[in-house]
N, C-alpha and C positions, 0 to 999 in steps of 0.2 A: 793171652796174646802178648806178643812182644810189641814194643813201640817202634815208631819210625819218625825220623826227623825229616821234615819236608824241605823243599828248596826255599821256603820262606825264612829259613834260619839266617840269622844275622851274625853268626859266629861270635856271640858275646862271651863265650867261655864260661858260662854259669853252670851248665849241665854236667860237663865232663868230670869235674872233681867231686860232684855230689853222688855219682853213680856207685852204689855199694858193690856192684858186680864187675866194675871196670868194663862195662859193655859199650861205653861211649868213647869214640876216638875221632880225631880229625880225618876227614876223607879228603878227596882231591880239592873240593871247593867248600864244603860245609861239613859239620859234624855228622857222624853216622852212628847207628846203634847196631851192634851185633845181636841179631835175634836169638842166637844160640846161648847168649849170656844174659839176655834181658829177662828178668822175672817180674817186671813191673814193680820192683822193690818188695815183692812178696818175701816174707821172712825177715825183712829189715825194717820196713816202714809200712804204715797203713795206706799211704798214697805214693804213687811214683814221684820221686823227688824232682826229676827233670821236668815233668809236666807242671808241678807246682811252681817251679822257679823260672820257667821259660817266659821271658817278657813279651814274646810275640805269638805265643800259643801255637807253635808249629810242630807239636809232637802228638800225633794221633796214634790210635792202635794200628798195628801193621796188618794190612788185609790178607797177607799171605801166610801169617803165622798165628793161626787161631789155636789158643790153648785154654783148657779149663783151669779153674783154680787148683785142682788136684795136680794137673800137669805142671803148673807153675811151682807148686810146692816140691814136686819131684825134682824139677830143675834146680831149685834153690838147694835142696839136699845134695844133689850131685855136685854143684859148683862149690859148696862150702864144706862138703865132707861131713856134714852133721846128719845124724840119724833122725833128729826131731827138731822142731822149731824152738827158738829161744823162748823162755818162759813169758817174756813180755809180748811175744807175737805168736801166740798159739794158732795153729792151723784150724780152719773151720772143720768141725766134726772130727777133730783129732783127739 
């Protein structure tokens, strides 16, 4: 699944620079996550960095973008141009 920033966002600027896919940007009033770029940090980190760093816990799973782990890995490969995961972050069952 992609993630979603809710209107509880306080625009603290912590999440945007930590997103490895550059999926987070400033919207009209609060930050937003592009679901087509969000891999929940699959391929980069074990946990979504924005979720870990958010001081107000306003980044749940996006209800309209349900993706399996395999789909997230495929999105990671498409976005990065890599045919496989980095050695430090091997895909499950890969």
